Structures are given as C-alpha cells and as structure tokens.
C-alpha positions in Angstrom: -10.2 -18.3 -1.6 -10.0 -19.6 1.8 -11.4 -17.4 4.9 -7.6 -18.2 5.9 -6.4 -16.8 2.9 -8.6 -13.9 2.2 -7.0 -10.2 1.8 -8.1 -8.3 4.6 -8.8 -5.0 2.7 -11.3 -4.3 5.2 -9.0 -3.7 7.9 -6.4 -2.3 5.6 -9.1 0.4 5.2 -10.1 0.9 8.4 -6.2 1.5 9.8 -5.1 3.9 6.4 -8.6 6.3 7.8 -6.5 6.1 11.2 -4.0 7.9 10.2 -6.1 9.9 8.0 -4.6 7.9 4.2 -8.0 6.8 1.9 -7.4 3.4 0.4 -8.0 5.7 -2.9 -8.3 2.5 -5.6 -7.7 -1.7 -5.3 -6.9 -4.3 -7.8 -6.3 -7.9 -7.1 -3.5 -7.8 -4.1 -2.8 -3.8 -5.3 -3.9 -1.4 -2.5 -3.5 2.0 -4.2 -3.4 4.8 -0.6 -3.7 8.5 -0.6 -4.0 9.0 -4.9 -0.7 6.9 -5.6 1.0 8.4 -3.4 1.7 4.5 -1.8 1.0 1.0 -2.4 0.1 -1.6 -0.5 0.8 -5.1 -2.2 -0.3 -8.1 -0.5 2.1 -11.2 0.1 0.7 -15.1 0.1 0.7 -14.4 4.2 -3.0 -12.0 4.1 -1.7 -10.5 6.8 2.3 -9.1 5.6 2.5 -6.1 3.3 4.6 -4.8 0.9 5.2 -1.7 1.1 5.7 1.2 -1.9 6.5 4.9 -1.8 5.7 6.6 -5.5 9.4 8.4 -6.8 7.6 11.8 -7.1 6.8 11.5 -2.6 9.2 14.1 -0.5 11.4 12.2 0.9 10.9 13.4 4.6 7.5 13.2 4.4 7.0 9.9 3.4 9.3 8.3 5.3 7.4 9.6 8.6 4.1 8.4 6.5 6.0 4.7 6.3 7.3 4.9 9.7 3.2 5.4 10.6 2.0 2.9 8.3 4.0 0.1 9.6 4.0 0.8 13.5 -0.1 1.3 13.0 0.0 -1.6 11.4 2.8 -3.9 13.5 0.3 -2.5 17.0 -3.0 -4.8 14.9 -0.5 -7.6 14.1 0.4 -6.7 10.8 4.0 -7.0 8.8 4.5 -4.3 6.9 7.8 -4.9 5.2 9.4 -1.4 2.7 9.7 -2.7 -1.1 10.9 1.0 -2.3 9.9 2.6 -5.1 7.3 3.1 -7.9 6.7 5.1 -10.7 3.1 5.3 -12.6 3.0 6.5 -16.2 0.0 6.4 -19.1 0.2 3.4 -20.7 -2.1 2.5 -24.2 -6.0 3.0 -24.0 -5.6 4.8 -20.7 -4.4 2.1 -19.4 -1.4 2.7 -16.1 1.7 1.0 -16.2 3.6 0.7 -12.3 6.8 -0.1 -12.7 9.0 -1.2 -9.2 12.0 0.9 -9.3 
C-alpha cells in the first residue's frame, strides 16, 4: 500500500477522541467506534468514509453524534457520508456477523 492510499487510522482515532469517542476495534477497512455504536468504513478514497449507526442506538442521540462526526472530520479535510444502519449478531465459533440494513 502506498502512502497515497494508506488509511489514516491514527488521524481518525485522534479526531474521534476529540469528540469523546473511542476506536474499539479496527479491521481491514472497518473501524468500530464506541463499543460498536458506530462503524466507519474506508472507501477507495483514503479521506472519504461511510458512517453506519448500530440499529440498537437511540436515533436522537445517534443523529446528534453523526452530525458532530461529519462536521469535525470535514474541518480536517475528510468526507464522511452517512451509510445507514448495521446490526451485529454472534456467528459461529466466536465470530461476529455484520449486516448492513
């Protein structure tokens, strides 16, 4: 992976920390935020991400935080696009299954 296509996970972590949010797990192009309340997914463009909300989150609180994330990231040159909701379920052999809804 070249520097031009590297995923800026460190910067993402810092921006979320400034909002009082924590990256709880990162894998490949997915970044789980605040114990899976939110999920950021990198796109082909390293400074553009989709933001998904856990379907179990309270809509009012989630929408407020979505606005804060989009605004904060935009000021730092990132584009965050709301991508909808996701659900997590326990899979076989201690795996998690993600379903985008």
